[in-house]
N, CA, C and O of each residue as an XYZ file, in Angstrom:
768
protein
N     -27.026     18.431    -32.536
C     -26.956     19.704    -31.957
C     -26.398     19.964    -30.650
O     -25.521     20.787    -30.386
N     -26.934     19.256    -29.936
C     -26.181     19.499    -28.325
C     -24.547     19.200    -28.537
O     -23.792     19.945    -27.912
N     -24.030     18.303    -29.263
C     -22.719     18.132    -29.333
C     -22.102     19.290    -30.106
O     -21.067     19.776    -29.650
N     -22.656     19.815    -31.294
C     -22.060     20.973    -31.927
C     -22.003     22.257    -30.840
O     -21.046     23.030    -30.889
N     -22.942     22.419    -29.982
C     -22.857     23.652    -29.164
C     -21.954     23.599    -27.936
O     -21.505     24.594    -27.366
N     -21.704     22.128    -27.537
C     -20.643     22.029    -26.451
C     -19.550     22.088    -26.878
O     -18.675     22.584    -26.168
N     -19.213     21.561    -28.290
C     -17.897     21.668    -28.858
C     -17.418     23.006    -29.370
O     -16.228     23.162    -29.645
N     -18.338     24.017    -29.513
C     -17.959     25.366    -29.749
C     -17.017     25.973    -29.133
O     -16.302     26.717    -29.804
N     -16.796     25.847    -27.912
C     -16.006     26.623    -26.867
C     -14.442     25.868    -27.623
O     -13.586     26.705    -27.909
N     -14.148     24.630    -27.877
C     -12.970     24.147    -28.146
C     -12.590     24.792    -29.513
O     -11.471     25.285    -29.655
N     -13.536     24.794    -30.551
C     -13.387     25.283    -31.987
C     -12.952     26.448    -31.801
O     -11.784     26.668    -32.121
N     -13.763     27.518    -31.236
C     -13.206     28.880    -31.121
C     -12.242     29.301    -30.145
O     -11.516     30.240    -30.471
N     -12.073     28.710    -28.843
C     -11.077     29.188    -28.014
C      -9.820     28.266    -28.080
O      -8.705     28.745    -27.871
N      -9.979     27.072    -28.343
C      -8.976     26.157    -28.255
C      -8.513     25.793    -27.024
O      -9.336     25.969    -26.126
N      -7.267     25.259    -26.634
C      -7.147     24.847    -25.316
C      -6.457     26.064    -24.814
O      -6.431     26.006    -23.585
N      -5.951     27.023    -25.212
C      -5.150     28.156    -24.740
C      -3.887     27.729    -24.033
O      -3.603     26.533    -24.099
N      -3.099     28.532    -23.373
C      -1.746     28.145    -23.027
C      -1.530     29.055    -21.630
O      -2.441     29.766    -21.206
N      -0.370     28.967    -21.036
C      -0.090     29.681    -20.015
C       0.163     31.098    -20.116
O       0.129     31.881    -19.166
N       0.468     31.445    -21.553
C       0.849     33.008    -21.797
C      -0.097     33.884    -21.482
O       0.115     34.963    -20.929
N      -1.452     33.342    -21.912
C      -2.810     34.093    -21.572
C      -3.259     34.223    -20.490
O      -4.185     35.022    -20.346
N      -2.759     33.487    -19.372
C      -3.240     33.334    -18.098
C      -2.685     34.360    -17.212
O      -1.916     34.085    -16.291
N      -3.098     35.598    -17.508
C      -2.372     36.885    -16.849
C      -3.727     37.938    -16.467
O      -4.808     38.038    -17.048
N      -3.227     38.627    -15.317
C      -4.341     39.487    -15.098
C      -3.527     40.896    -15.879
O      -2.336     41.012    -16.165
N      -4.631     41.842    -16.078
C      -4.150     43.191    -16.762
C      -4.527     44.215    -15.505
O      -5.567     44.214    -14.848
N      -3.515     44.979    -15.384
C      -3.336     46.358    -14.662
C      -3.905     47.414    -15.306
O      -3.417     47.912    -16.321
N      -5.197     47.897    -14.627
C      -6.070     49.050    -15.258
C      -5.712     50.041    -14.541
O      -5.159     49.729    -13.486
N      -5.859     51.331    -14.789
C      -5.781     52.595    -14.002
C      -7.003     52.834    -12.973
O      -6.942     53.269    -11.823
N      -8.165     52.414    -13.741
C      -9.380     52.576    -13.063
C      -9.862     51.839    -12.151
O     -10.418     52.259    -11.136
N      -9.633     50.352    -12.530
C     -10.246     49.082    -11.672
C      -9.134     48.131    -11.136
O      -9.380     46.998    -10.721
N      -7.783     48.732    -11.182
C      -6.904     47.915    -10.355
C      -6.485     46.526    -11.313
O      -6.372     46.577    -12.538
N      -6.343     45.659    -10.733
C      -5.961     44.336    -11.565
C      -7.095     43.471    -11.877
O      -7.876     43.061    -11.018
N      -7.173     43.191    -13.169
C      -8.545     42.541    -13.518
C      -8.160     41.117    -14.361
O      -7.309     41.128    -15.250
N      -8.893     39.898    -13.969
C      -8.429     38.694    -14.439
C      -9.611     38.230    -15.178
O     -10.712     38.647    -14.819
N      -9.520     37.453    -16.122
C     -10.795     36.815    -16.713
C     -10.574     35.219    -17.236
O      -9.453     34.867    -17.603
N     -11.618     34.359    -17.245
C     -11.508     32.984    -17.551
C     -12.892     32.872    -18.254
O     -13.831     33.654    -18.103
N     -12.862     31.844    -18.992
C     -14.204     31.465    -19.934
C     -14.823     30.257    -19.441
O     -14.073     29.303    -19.231
N     -15.982     30.136    -19.233
C     -16.994     28.945    -18.951
C     -16.280     27.889    -18.218
O     -16.157     28.231    -17.042
N     -15.858     26.952    -18.413
C     -15.456     25.866    -17.788
C     -14.164     26.259    -16.849
O     -13.878     25.617    -15.839
N     -13.561     27.184    -17.227
C     -12.227     27.594    -16.658
C     -12.432     28.117    -15.449
O     -11.522     28.302    -14.641
N     -13.758     28.415    -15.223
C     -14.036     29.239    -13.798
C     -14.220     27.808    -12.943
O     -14.189     27.937    -11.719
N     -14.373     26.720    -13.370
C     -14.368     25.631    -12.338
C     -12.860     24.981    -12.232
O     -12.601     24.108    -11.404
N     -11.949     25.471    -13.110
C     -10.636     24.909    -12.839
C      -9.843     25.577    -11.799
O      -9.482     26.744    -11.955
N      -9.572     24.950    -10.822
C      -9.017     25.400     -9.337
C      -7.842     26.212     -9.711
O      -7.818     27.441     -9.631
N      -6.642     25.300    -10.218
C      -5.405     25.744    -10.598
C      -5.431     27.248    -11.546
O      -4.760     28.265    -11.370
N      -6.278     27.004    -12.405
C      -6.499     28.331    -13.403
C      -6.889     29.355    -12.696
O      -6.260     30.400    -12.862
N      -8.049     29.341    -11.699
C      -8.438     30.129    -10.642
C      -7.437     30.755     -9.810
O      -7.299     31.975     -9.712
N      -6.553     29.647     -9.053
C      -5.355     30.156     -8.216
C      -4.362     31.045     -9.037
O      -3.962     32.077     -8.498
N      -3.927     30.723    -10.316
C      -3.313     31.426    -10.978
C      -3.709     32.971    -11.092
O      -2.837     33.833    -10.990
N      -4.929     33.265    -11.286
C      -5.477     34.378    -11.163
C      -5.522     35.189     -9.867
O      -5.283     36.396     -9.821
N      -5.837     34.457     -8.856
C      -5.656     34.932     -7.133
C      -4.333     35.094     -7.020
O      -4.056     36.134     -6.422
N      -3.247     34.354     -7.426
C      -1.746     34.609     -7.294
C      -1.463     36.073     -7.772
O      -0.795     36.850     -7.090
N      -1.983     36.391     -8.925
C      -1.726     37.671     -9.361
C      -2.496     38.835     -8.875
O      -2.503     39.927     -9.443
N      -3.162     38.539     -7.765
C      -3.822     39.756     -6.813
C      -5.014     40.476     -8.001
O      -5.102     41.702     -8.070
N      -5.725     39.733     -8.729
C      -6.620     40.269     -9.269
C      -7.690     40.953     -8.311
O      -7.865     40.419     -7.216
N      -8.393     42.050     -8.623
C      -9.333     42.584     -7.822
C     -10.585     42.677     -8.346
O     -11.484     43.152     -7.651
N     -10.828     42.245     -9.627
C     -11.826     41.806    -10.312
C     -11.841     40.945    -11.389
O     -11.220     41.206    -12.420
N     -12.522     39.897    -11.236
C     -12.681     38.866    -11.992
C     -13.795     38.691    -13.001
O     -14.942     38.508    -12.592
N     -13.504     38.740    -14.408
C     -14.704     38.365    -15.105
C     -14.616     37.099    -15.466
O     -13.615     36.628    -16.006
N     -15.859     36.329    -15.145
C     -16.253     34.929    -15.573
C     -17.412     34.954    -16.851
O     -18.623     35.154    -16.758
N     -16.731     34.726    -17.861
C     -17.730     34.770    -18.945
C     -18.307     33.195    -19.099
O     -17.658     32.188    -18.817
N     -19.652     33.227    -19.603
C     -20.309     31.807    -19.743
C     -21.136     31.978    -21.148
O     -21.361     33.096    -21.611
N     -21.567     30.773    -21.782
C     -22.271     30.663    -22.775
C     -23.724     31.254    -22.383
O     -24.195     31.012    -21.271
N     -24.329     31.939    -23.211
C     -25.787     32.316    -22.977
C     -26.660     31.231    -22.634
O     -27.359     31.408    -21.636
N     -26.733     30.503    -23.048
C     -27.721     28.997    -22.736
C     -26.871     27.697    -22.731
O     -25.951     27.542    -23.534
N     -27.224     26.727    -21.758
C     -27.025     25.591    -21.644
C     -27.835     24.517    -22.221
O     -28.869     24.333    -21.579
N     -27.659     23.617    -23.412
C     -28.582     22.975    -24.102
C     -28.854     21.708    -23.229
O     -28.060     21.077    -22.531
N     -30.234     21.495    -23.459
C     -30.744     20.261    -22.471
C     -31.951     19.655    -23.140
O     -32.836     20.382    -23.591
N     -32.005     18.439    -23.210
C     -33.417     18.054    -23.911
C     -34.551     18.238    -22.921
O     -35.614     18.568    -23.447
N     -34.557     18.123    -21.835
C     -35.545     18.258    -20.728
C     -35.578     19.511    -20.168
O     -34.546     20.010    -19.718
N     -36.852     20.201    -20.135
C     -37.034     21.292    -19.495
C     -36.705     21.530    -17.842
O     -37.367     20.859    -17.051
N     -35.893     22.288    -17.420
C     -35.472     22.251    -15.929
C     -34.425     21.454    -15.814
O     -34.169     21.094    -14.665
N     -33.670     21.031    -16.757
C     -32.250     20.260    -16.729
C     -31.267     21.193    -15.864
O     -31.461     21.551    -14.702
N     -30.184     21.505    -16.674
C     -28.961     21.976    -16.177
C     -29.546     23.360    -15.806
O     -30.233     23.961    -16.632
N     -29.312     23.836    -14.687
C     -29.430     24.997    -14.012
C     -28.499     26.019    -14.225
O     -27.752     26.358    -13.307
N     -28.451     26.566    -15.354
C     -27.230     27.553    -15.592
C     -26.957     28.760    -14.667
O     -25.868     28.998    -14.147
N     -27.919     29.384    -14.549
C     -27.870     30.520    -13.482
C     -27.207     30.042    -12.097
O     -26.193     30.520    -11.588
N     -27.949     29.058    -11.630
C     -27.523     28.501    -10.317
C     -25.888     28.307    -10.174
O     -25.176     28.806     -9.302
N     -25.446     27.375    -11.360
C     -24.161     26.843    -11.623
C     -23.200     27.870    -11.553
O     -22.145     27.811    -10.922
N     -23.661     28.932    -12.313
C     -22.803     29.927    -12.691
C     -22.540     30.817    -11.321
O     -21.445     31.209    -10.919
N     -23.563     30.989    -10.837
C     -23.525     31.867     -9.585
C     -22.610     31.126     -8.569
O     -21.735     31.774     -7.996
N     -22.750     29.958     -8.348
C     -21.933     29.273     -7.361
C     -20.633     29.341     -7.561
O     -19.825     29.414     -6.636
N     -20.288     29.319     -8.927
C     -19.033     29.308     -9.425
C     -18.305     30.688     -9.117
O     -17.212     30.762     -8.557
N     -19.072     31.792     -9.565
C     -18.895     33.237     -9.391
C     -18.615     33.481     -7.999
O     -17.485     33.906     -7.757
N     -19.378     33.309     -7.063
C     -19.495     33.666     -5.759
C     -18.401     32.839     -5.269
O     -17.522     33.543     -4.772
N     -18.129     31.516     -5.231
C     -16.980     30.896     -4.945
C     -15.483     31.471     -4.959
O     -14.594     31.552     -4.112
N     -15.610     31.836     -6.309
C     -14.191     32.508     -6.807
C     -14.076     33.966     -5.979
O     -13.040     34.160     -5.344
N     -15.105     34.972     -5.977
C     -15.027     36.085     -5.093
C     -14.481     35.670     -3.496
O     -13.539     36.103     -2.833
N     -15.332     34.820     -3.260
C     -14.826     34.345     -1.697
C     -13.396     33.879     -1.457
O     -12.735     34.282     -0.500
N     -13.023     33.165     -2.204
C     -11.752     32.632     -2.245
C     -10.603     33.382     -2.645
O      -9.442     33.151     -2.308
N     -11.105     34.499     -3.554
C      -9.850     35.451     -4.196
C     -10.088     36.531     -3.402
O      -9.289     37.435     -3.643
N     -10.838     36.775     -2.590
C     -11.312     38.169     -2.030
C     -11.332     39.248     -3.041
O     -10.697     40.285     -2.852
N     -12.123     39.023     -4.240
C     -12.208     39.886     -5.244
C     -13.832     40.309     -5.690
O     -14.796     39.677     -5.257
N     -13.905     40.971     -6.219
C     -15.149     41.197     -7.130
C     -15.387     40.150     -8.282
O     -14.347     39.768     -8.818
N     -16.309     39.727     -8.661
C     -16.598     38.794     -9.874
C     -17.877     39.362    -10.732
O     -18.999     39.483    -10.241
N     -17.599     39.636    -11.852
C     -18.747     39.745    -12.941
C     -18.955     38.539    -13.606
O     -18.119     38.126    -14.410
N     -19.918     37.966    -13.372
C     -20.557     36.709    -14.254
C     -21.319     37.254    -15.145
O     -22.300     37.929    -14.833
N     -20.947     37.018    -16.405
C     -21.481     37.645    -17.549
C     -21.679     36.422    -18.806
O     -21.065     35.387    -19.063
N     -22.672     37.009    -19.325
C     -23.300     35.892    -20.457
C     -24.009     36.852    -21.504
O     -24.347     37.950    -21.063
N     -24.262     36.587    -22.765
C     -25.007     37.313    -23.797
C     -26.422     36.672    -23.388
O     -26.635     35.665    -22.713
N     -27.242     37.476    -23.942
C     -28.724     36.955    -24.049
C     -29.142     36.302    -25.281
O     -28.943     36.814    -26.382
N     -29.705     35.202    -25.118
C     -30.021     34.278    -26.303
C     -31.523     34.529    -26.577
O     -32.357     33.912    -25.916
N     -31.867     35.344    -27.455
C     -33.123     35.504    -27.844
C     -33.623     34.851    -28.939
O     -32.859     34.408    -29.797
N     -35.119     34.707    -29.035
C     -35.767     34.085    -29.941
C     -35.366     33.949    -31.298
O     -35.362     32.843    -31.838
N     -35.001     35.073    -31.940
C     -34.451     35.068    -33.266
C     -33.151     34.406    -33.379
O     -32.851     33.753    -34.378
N     -32.253     34.586    -32.222
C     -30.911     33.828    -32.324
C     -31.313     32.303    -32.282
O     -30.784     31.535    -33.086
N     -32.174     31.877    -31.426
C     -32.530     30.628    -31.373
C     -32.763     30.017    -32.763
O     -32.088     29.071    -33.171
N     -33.830     30.643    -33.536
C     -34.386     30.372    -35.042
C     -33.028     30.309    -36.099
O     -32.893     29.430    -36.950
N     -32.159     31.304    -35.890
C     -30.966     31.031    -36.688
C     -30.307     29.970    -36.431
O     -29.882     29.254    -37.338
N     -30.109     29.691    -35.082
C     -28.989     28.688    -34.551
C     -29.825     27.419    -35.116
O     -29.150     26.677    -35.830
N     -30.835     27.135    -34.970
C     -31.596     25.842    -35.198
C     -31.745     25.811    -36.552
O     -31.738     24.630    -36.900
N     -31.870     26.506    -37.434
C     -31.984     26.504    -38.813
C     -32.940     25.815    -39.402
O     -32.652     25.252    -40.459
N     -34.169     25.706    -38.917
C     -35.191     24.876    -39.134
C     -35.337     23.429    -38.510
O     -36.364     22.773    -38.682
N     -34.359     23.007    -37.844
C     -34.212     21.742    -37.357
C     -35.130     21.782    -36.030
O     -34.787     22.411    -35.029
N     -36.242     21.102    -36.115
C     -37.078     21.083    -34.961
C     -36.529     20.582    -33.517
O     -36.742     21.014    -32.384
N     -35.761     19.529    -33.985
C     -35.151     19.035    -32.611
C     -34.209     19.681    -31.954
O     -34.056     19.597    -30.735
N     -33.373     20.510    -32.874
C     -32.495     21.778    -32.232
C     -33.428     22.826    -31.580
O     -33.122     23.243    -30.463
N     -34.437     23.240    -32.135
C     -35.219     24.349    -31.533
C     -35.632     23.805    -30.274
O     -35.484     24.520    -29.284
N     -36.177     22.543    -30.130
C     -36.666     22.105    -28.883
C     -35.513     22.380    -27.839
O     -35.642     23.145    -26.883
N     -34.352     21.653    -28.139
C     -33.364     21.917    -27.227
C     -32.910     23.143    -26.698
O     -32.535     23.378    -25.549
N     -33.007     24.103    -27.936
C     -32.531     25.645    -27.515
C     -33.827     26.502    -26.835
O     -33.728     27.604    -26.295
N     -34.886     25.827    -26.977
C     -36.210     26.479    -26.227
C     -36.263     26.129    -24.731
O     -36.805     26.881    -23.921
N     -35.530     24.654    -24.294
C     -35.429     24.316    -23.018
C     -34.121     24.902    -22.511
O     -34.019     24.917    -21.284
N     -33.287     25.299    -23.082
C     -32.048     25.615    -22.432
C     -32.294     26.611    -21.417
O     -33.122     27.518    -21.497
N     -31.345     26.325    -20.251
C     -31.226     27.472    -19.457
C     -30.688     28.439    -19.690
O     -29.622     28.325    -20.295
N     -31.102     29.637    -19.372
C     -30.450     31.039    -20.029
C     -29.411     31.313    -18.679
O     -29.636     31.154    -17.480
N     -28.388     31.710    -19.272
C     -27.251     32.300    -18.396
C     -27.742     33.572    -17.826
O     -28.751     34.166    -18.208
N     -26.901     33.961    -16.829
C     -27.234     35.378    -16.429
C     -26.202     36.263    -16.115
O     -25.133     35.735    -15.810
N     -26.261     37.491    -16.116
C     -25.116     38.721    -15.583
C     -25.354     38.936    -14.529
O     -26.509     39.292    -14.294
N     -24.482     38.835    -13.509
C     -24.372     39.330    -12.079
C     -23.372     39.807    -11.788
O     -22.460     39.999    -12.592
N     -23.319     40.222    -10.062
C     -22.135     40.830     -9.733
C     -21.821     40.008     -8.343
O     -22.809     39.694     -7.679
N     -20.662     39.676     -7.907
C     -20.615     39.261     -6.558
C     -19.385     40.313     -5.823
O     -18.576     40.950     -6.499
N     -19.440     40.336     -4.405
C     -18.343     40.959     -3.760
C     -17.372     40.169     -3.062
O     -17.690     39.005     -2.821
N     -16.399     40.523     -2.742
C     -15.520     39.616     -1.993
C     -15.565     38.614     -1.040
O     -14.700     37.808     -0.697
N     -17.026     38.831     -0.554
C     -17.595     38.289      0.808
C     -18.413     37.250      0.013
O     -19.161     36.566      0.711
N     -18.416     37.038     -1.112
C     -19.296     36.088     -1.969
C     -20.892     36.622     -2.309
O     -21.555     36.042     -3.169
N     -21.389     37.683     -1.613
C     -22.700     38.146     -1.750
C     -23.018     38.767     -2.990
O     -22.232     39.582     -3.475
N     -24.221     38.433     -3.626
C     -24.637     39.168     -4.862
C     -24.858     40.624     -4.505
O     -25.495     40.978     -3.513
N     -24.316     41.409     -5.341
C     -24.471     43.011     -5.372
C     -24.844     43.500     -6.956
O     -24.537     42.897     -7.985
N     -25.596     44.768     -6.841
C     -25.722     45.136     -8.118
C     -26.990     44.527     -9.067
O     -27.876     43.758     -8.697
N     -26.810     45.055    -10.262
C     -27.821     44.332    -11.046
C     -27.795     42.863    -11.318
O     -26.820     42.175    -11.014
N     -29.034     42.309    -11.979
C     -28.935     41.075    -12.650
C     -29.883     41.000    -13.745
O     -31.071     41.297    -13.623
N     -29.332     40.595    -14.829
C     -29.900     40.245    -16.016
C     -30.127     39.006    -16.554
O     -29.094     38.373    -16.771
N     -31.178     38.450    -16.844
C     -31.285     37.184    -17.286
C     -31.983     36.886    -18.651
O     -31.461     36.462    -19.682
N     -33.298     37.211    -18.410
C     -34.228     36.863    -19.477
C     -34.372     38.117    -20.365
O     -35.465     38.296    -20.903
N     -33.261     39.102    -20.594
C     -33.528     40.207    -21.486
C     -32.231     40.652    -21.767
O     -31.318     40.258    -21.041
N     -31.984     41.450    -22.751
C     -30.982     41.998    -23.294
C     -30.721     43.741    -22.464
O     -31.641     44.555    -22.372
N     -29.547     43.954    -22.038
C     -29.282     45.206    -21.441
C     -27.999     45.220    -20.771
O     -27.137     44.341    -20.783
N     -27.992     46.493    -20.107
C     -26.624     46.497    -19.223
C     -26.987     46.764    -17.726
O     -27.836     47.546    -17.297
N     -25.959     45.747    -16.867
C     -26.028     45.514    -15.616
C     -25.084     46.557    -14.873
O     -24.077     46.954    -15.460
N     -25.321     46.909    -13.879
C     -24.394     47.860    -13.005
C     -24.085     47.480    -11.749
O     -24.932     46.705    -11.303
N     -23.268     47.703    -11.057
C     -22.763     47.479     -9.631
C     -21.709     48.198     -9.104
O     -20.643     48.209     -9.720
N     -21.828     48.783     -8.095
C     -20.860     49.672     -7.517
C     -19.896     48.975     -6.845
O     -20.274     48.026     -6.159
N     -18.464     49.299     -6.905
C     -17.637     48.427     -6.072
C     -16.513     49.463     -5.699
O     -16.017     50.421     -6.292
N     -16.289     48.793     -4.305
C     -15.207     49.680     -3.438
C     -14.049     48.522     -3.401
O     -14.263     47.458     -2.821
N     -12.860     48.788     -4.031
C     -11.930     47.833     -4.080
C     -11.285     47.828     -2.554
O     -10.846     46.775     -2.093
N     -11.260     48.729     -1.998
C     -10.994     48.400     -0.545
C     -11.627     47.312      0.387
O     -11.112     46.832      1.397
N     -12.716     47.054     -0.098
C     -13.153     45.641      0.361
C     -12.448     44.393      0.272
O     -12.539     43.457      1.067
N     -11.642     44.464     -0.898
C     -10.975     43.351     -1.292
C      -9.804     43.411     -0.225
O      -9.445     42.276      0.087
N      -9.193     44.300      0.343
C      -8.220     44.302      1.053
C      -8.793     43.704      2.764
O      -8.164     42.992      3.546
N      -9.948     44.202      2.899
C     -10.396     43.946      4.194
C     -10.703     42.546      4.153
O     -10.330     41.896      5.130
N     -11.355     41.888      3.150
C     -11.587     40.397      3.082
C     -10.095     39.625      3.212
O     -10.074     38.517      3.749
N      -9.096     40.107      2.812
C      -8.034     39.456      2.787
C      -7.225     39.458      3.915
O      -6.356     38.601      4.067
N      -7.449     40.422      4.793
C      -6.926     40.619      6.338
C      -7.447     39.206      7.029
O      -6.827     38.390      7.712
N      -8.614     39.230      6.655
C      -9.286     37.831      7.383
C      -8.854     36.484      7.018
O      -8.439     35.635      7.806
N      -8.998     36.353      5.668
C      -8.498     35.204      5.172
C      -8.097     35.315      3.807
O      -8.851     35.822      2.977
N      -6.872     34.843      3.487
C      -6.069     35.428      2.190
C      -5.512     33.694      1.925
O      -4.690     33.189      2.689
N      -6.098     32.940      0.753
C      -5.585     31.773      0.442
C      -4.196     31.508     -0.305
O      -3.544     30.479     -0.481
N      -3.989     32.919     -0.699
C      -2.766     33.054     -1.543
C      -1.698     33.343     -0.730
O      -0.531     33.083     -1.025
N      -2.152     34.006      0.538
C      -0.947     34.539      1.437
C      -0.681     33.505      2.650
O       0.002     32.488      2.530
N      -1.387     33.959      3.948
C      -1.133     33.409      5.063
C      -1.822     31.948      5.179
O      -1.474     31.151      6.050
N      -2.847     31.660      4.209
C      -3.409     30.312      4.100
C      -3.220     29.594      3.407
O      -3.832     28.527      3.374
N      -1.999     30.032      2.338
C      -1.360     28.858      1.691
C      -0.417     28.124      2.173
O       0.184     28.581      3.146
N      -0.096     27.050      1.743
C       0.837     26.190      2.468
C       2.103     26.154      1.345
O       2.212     25.141      0.654
N       2.960     27.153      1.190
C       4.233     27.169      0.145
C       4.996     25.934      0.616
O       5.587     25.272     -0.237
N       5.039     25.544      1.961
C       5.838     24.404      2.358
C       5.824     23.190      1.780
O       6.778     22.415      1.716
N       4.378     22.973      1.221
C       4.000     21.726      0.869
C       3.331     21.644     -0.888
O       3.291     20.663     -1.630
N       2.941     22.830     -1.102
C       2.334     23.200     -2.515
C       3.225     23.920     -3.414
O       3.782     24.891     -2.901
N       3.470     23.694     -4.536
C       4.152     24.315     -5.329
C       3.299     24.013     -6.928
O       3.164     22.936     -7.509
N       2.846     25.299     -7.314
C       2.120     25.479     -8.564
C       3.177     26.170     -9.489
O       3.743     27.206     -9.139
N       3.465     25.435    -10.915
C       4.190     25.732    -11.785
C       3.555     26.420    -12.963
O       2.693     25.746    -13.528
N       3.817     27.732    -13.503
C       2.968     27.839    -14.660
C       3.700     28.006    -15.881
O       4.541     28.898    -15.763
N       3.677     27.359    -17.237
C       4.566     27.551    -18.027
C       3.883     28.614    -18.845
O       2.783     28.520    -19.388
N       4.916     29.904    -18.849
C       4.199     31.008    -19.980
C       4.373     30.979    -21.489
O       3.934     31.770    -22.324
N       5.117     29.883    -21.650
C       5.508     29.333    -23.208
C       4.266     29.532    -24.179
O       3.330     28.891    -23.701
N       3.937     30.088    -25.208
C       2.762     30.166    -25.935
C       2.873     28.805    -26.898
O       3.908     28.671    -27.552
N       2.066     28.028    -26.973
C       1.956     26.659    -27.383
C       1.866     26.855    -29.033
O       1.026     27.589    -29.553
N       2.696     26.215    -29.663
C       2.799     26.029    -31.127
C       2.482     24.906    -31.508
O       2.720     23.977    -30.736
N       1.914     24.646    -32.674
C       1.825     23.409    -33.256
C       3.066     22.762    -33.755
O       2.990     21.557    -33.999
N       3.994     23.264    -33.912
C       5.286     22.944    -34.100
C       6.525     23.453    -33.368
O       6.526     24.641    -33.045
N       7.419     22.808    -33.113
C       8.542     23.363    -32.309
C       9.920     23.210    -33.235
O      10.477     22.112    -33.232
N      10.466     24.282    -34.012
C      11.325     23.774    -34.944
C      12.739     23.994    -34.220
O      12.940     25.054    -33.628
N      13.782     22.925    -34.271
C      14.980     22.967    -33.736
C      16.103     23.113    -34.714
O      17.266     23.162    -34.315
């Protein structure tokens, strides 16, 4: 059961490619970027988002992280560290979000398997929360309930923080570091 849940990300999302590693320009929120799950710990993927001047980063995570023992993996803490670190480094706002994994969904997922249900009952719930460009948590937080969370953002704070420390600008070492991103869509076959 644990293996099945952990491998779902690769089954559903696959490996992705550089074509989708882009921020979107929006009229109301500026430049918005997003990464899923473990991509939020991939320093180069995160830097690619930062280099595109994202102002809001959406970090999505699974609703629960399976573990055999109660108190094992601390989903909320791990995701908060990732989200706060990205906010601080990118000088952007981060929305760390996950769906709520209610008891009915756990029953459906376990499909009567008692071992699977034990794993799901002990799983650490993820949370939805917000971080400012100074890595400070802002707004609402949702963890053990379904709902809508809100946070007020002032995009000018991104500029203020970047004036102090911008790892894509003045604190980058272009003289020794060179990140290249292939924008080509990965296809299973290349016909010549």
